[in-house]
C-alpha positions as CSV (number, residue, x, y, z in Angstrom):
1,M,-0.2,-0.2,0.0
2,Q,2.9,2.5,1.0
3,A,4.4,1.9,-2.6
4,G,1.0,2.4,-4.1
5,K,1.1,5.9,-2.8
6,L,3.6,7.1,-5.2
7,K,1.2,6.6,-8.1
8,T,-0.9,9.8,-7.4
9,T,2.4,11.3,-5.9
10,P,2.9,14.1,-8.3
11,R,6.3,14.8,-9.5
12,H,7.5,18.7,-10.5
13,C,7.0,17.5,-14.4
14,F,3.9,17.1,-16.2
15,T,2.6,14.5,-18.7
16,E,2.4,15.3,-22.2
17,G,-1.8,15.3,-21.3
18,D,-1.3,18.1,-18.9
19,R,-1.5,15.8,-16.0
20,Y,1.4,15.8,-13.5
21,E,3.5,12.9,-13.7
22,S,3.6,10.8,-10.7
23,V,6.5,9.3,-9.2
24,A,5.3,5.8,-10.4
25,D,5.4,7.1,-13.7
26,H,8.9,8.5,-13.6
27,S,10.2,4.8,-11.4
28,W,8.7,2.7,-14.4
29,R,10.2,4.3,-17.2
30,I,13.6,4.1,-15.6
31,S,13.5,0.5,-15.0
32,L,11.8,0.2,-18.5
33,M,15.3,2.0,-19.7
34,A,17.4,-0.3,-17.5
35,M,15.4,-3.4,-19.2
36,L,16.3,-2.3,-22.9
37,L,20.0,-1.4,-21.8
38,S,20.8,-4.8,-21.2
39,H,21.1,-5.2,-24.8
40,V,23.4,-2.4,-25.2
41,E,27.4,-3.6,-25.4
42,E,28.8,-0.9,-22.9
43,F,25.9,-2.8,-20.1
44,R,26.3,-6.1,-21.0
45,D,28.2,-7.5,-18.3
46,L,26.3,-5.8,-15.7
47,D,23.7,-6.9,-13.1
48,M,20.9,-5.2,-14.9
49,D,18.3,-6.8,-12.5
50,R,20.3,-5.0,-9.8
51,V,19.8,-2.0,-11.6
52,I,16.0,-2.5,-12.0
53,R,15.6,-3.1,-8.6
54,M,17.5,0.4,-7.9
55,C,15.1,1.9,-10.2
56,L,12.3,0.5,-8.8
57,I,13.0,1.4,-5.1
58,H,14.9,4.9,-5.4
59,D,11.9,6.8,-4.5
60,L,9.9,5.0,-2.4
61,G,10.8,7.4,0.2
62,E,8.8,10.0,-1.8
63,S,5.5,7.8,-0.8
64,F,6.4,9.7,2.6
65,T,7.3,12.9,1.9
66,G,6.2,13.7,-1.4
67,D,8.3,15.0,-4.1
68,I,10.5,17.7,-3.7
69,P,11.9,19.4,-7.3
70,T,16.0,19.4,-7.5
71,F,15.9,22.7,-7.7
72,L,14.4,23.4,-4.2
73,K,15.7,19.9,-2.3
74,K,17.9,20.7,0.3
75,S,20.1,18.0,1.9
76,S,18.4,18.1,5.0
77,D,15.0,17.2,2.9
78,E,17.3,13.8,1.4
79,E,18.3,13.0,4.8
80,G,14.7,13.3,6.2
81,E,13.3,11.2,3.3
82,E,16.2,8.8,3.8
83,D,15.7,8.5,7.6
84,I,11.9,7.6,7.2
85,L,12.4,5.1,4.1
86,R,15.2,3.5,6.5
87,N,12.9,3.1,9.3
88,W,9.9,1.9,6.8
89,I,12.4,-1.0,5.6
90,N,13.5,-1.9,9.0
91,T,10.0,-3.5,10.0
92,F,10.8,-6.2,6.9
93,D,11.5,-9.5,7.3
94,D,15.2,-9.8,7.7
95,E,16.1,-11.2,4.2
96,T,14.1,-8.3,2.4
97,R,15.6,-5.7,5.1
98,K,19.0,-6.7,4.1
99,E,18.6,-6.8,0.2
100,W,17.2,-3.1,0.6
101,L,19.1,-1.8,2.6
102,D,22.5,-3.0,0.6
103,L,20.5,-1.5,-2.2
104,L,20.1,2.0,-0.9
105,D,23.9,1.8,0.7
106,E,25.3,0.9,-3.0
107,M,22.9,3.9,-4.7
108,S,24.0,6.2,-1.9
109,A,27.8,5.5,-2.3
110,Q,27.5,5.7,-6.1
111,K,30.5,3.1,-6.5
112,T,29.4,0.5,-8.5
113,L,28.8,0.7,-12.0
114,E,24.9,-0.5,-11.6
115,S,24.5,2.4,-9.1
116,R,25.9,4.6,-11.5
117,V,23.8,3.5,-14.5
118,Y,20.7,3.5,-12.1
119,K,21.5,7.2,-11.4
120,S,22.2,8.5,-14.6
121,L,18.9,6.7,-15.5
122,D,17.3,8.8,-13.2
123,K,18.3,12.1,-14.6
124,L,18.2,11.3,-18.2
125,E,14.2,10.1,-17.5
126,A,13.4,13.6,-16.1
127,L,15.2,15.3,-19.0
128,I,13.0,13.6,-21.4
129,S,9.7,14.0,-19.3
130,H,10.7,17.5,-19.0
131,N,10.7,17.9,-22.7
132,E,7.7,15.9,-23.2
133,S,5.7,18.5,-21.1
134,D,4.3,21.9,-22.6
135,I,7.0,24.3,-22.6
136,R,4.4,26.6,-20.7
137,T,4.5,24.3,-17.7
138,W,8.6,25.4,-17.4
139,L,9.6,27.8,-14.8
140,P,12.2,30.0,-16.5
141,L,15.4,28.4,-14.7
142,E,14.2,25.4,-16.4
143,Y,15.5,26.7,-19.2
144,D,19.1,26.4,-18.4
145,L,18.5,23.7,-16.1
146,Q,17.5,21.2,-18.5
147,L,20.7,21.5,-20.3
148,T,23.0,20.9,-17.4
149,Y,20.8,18.6,-15.1
150,G,22.8,15.4,-14.7
151,Q,25.8,16.1,-16.7
152,D,28.0,14.9,-13.5
153,Q,26.3,11.7,-13.2
154,I,26.4,10.6,-17.3
155,S,29.9,11.0,-17.4
156,F,31.3,7.6,-17.1
157,S,29.6,6.4,-20.1
158,P,29.8,7.2,-23.9
159,Y,26.1,5.5,-24.5
160,F,24.6,7.8,-21.6
161,K,26.9,11.0,-23.2
162,G,25.4,10.0,-26.5
163,L,21.8,10.0,-25.4
164,R,22.5,13.0,-23.6
165,V,23.3,15.0,-27.0
166,L,20.2,13.9,-28.4
167,I,18.2,15.0,-25.3
168,D,19.8,18.2,-25.6
169,D,19.5,18.8,-29.3
170,W,15.8,17.8,-28.4
171,T,15.8,20.5,-25.8
172,R,17.4,23.5,-27.6
173,E,15.0,22.6,-30.7
174,K,11.9,22.6,-28.0
175,I,12.9,25.9,-26.7
176,E,13.8,27.6,-30.1
177,K,10.3,26.7,-31.6
178,E,7.8,26.7,-28.4
179,K,9.4,29.2,-26.0
180,P,7.0,32.1,-24.9
181,E,7.9,35.4,-25.9
C-alpha cells in the first residue's frame, strides 16, 4: 500500500496530457529503460536485474514525504526522506530488509557501475519527461537547468553521453520553437 501511494504522488513535471507526472510513472520508465540497456554492448556485463531493482525502489521515500523538485531540495530534505524510508524498511523481514538496505547503501555510495547506471537513468528520464511536457509549464530557471542537469552523473558512459547529446538537441529545438515570448 505504501508503494501504491507513488501512483498519486506528483512530480514537478507534467505529462503530455497536461497532468502531473507521478513518481510511479517516473520509476516505471527508468526501470524499463534499464531493461532495454541490457542489449547495449557497454552494459552487457552489468547485473541489470540489480539496476532495475534500484530503479524500482529509488524514490519510495517520496511515498512518505512527497516529491521535492531538485532545484528546491536541500540536503536536510534528502536526509529526512532517507531516514523515514530506512525506518520503514527496518520493519521488513530479515532477508528483504538486508536486500533493500544493501541496495540503498550501494545507491548512496555511487561506487558500482550498477548504481551509476541507475542514477544516470534517473537523471536522463527526468530530462526526457520535461521535454515531453508543454513548455508553458517550465519555470524560467528550467531552460538552463534542462541543459545542465545530470551532466556529472552520465560522464562515465559513452552511451549516456551520446544519448544526452540527442536529449540536449531536442531541448534546444523545443526551446527555439516553443519558448513563449
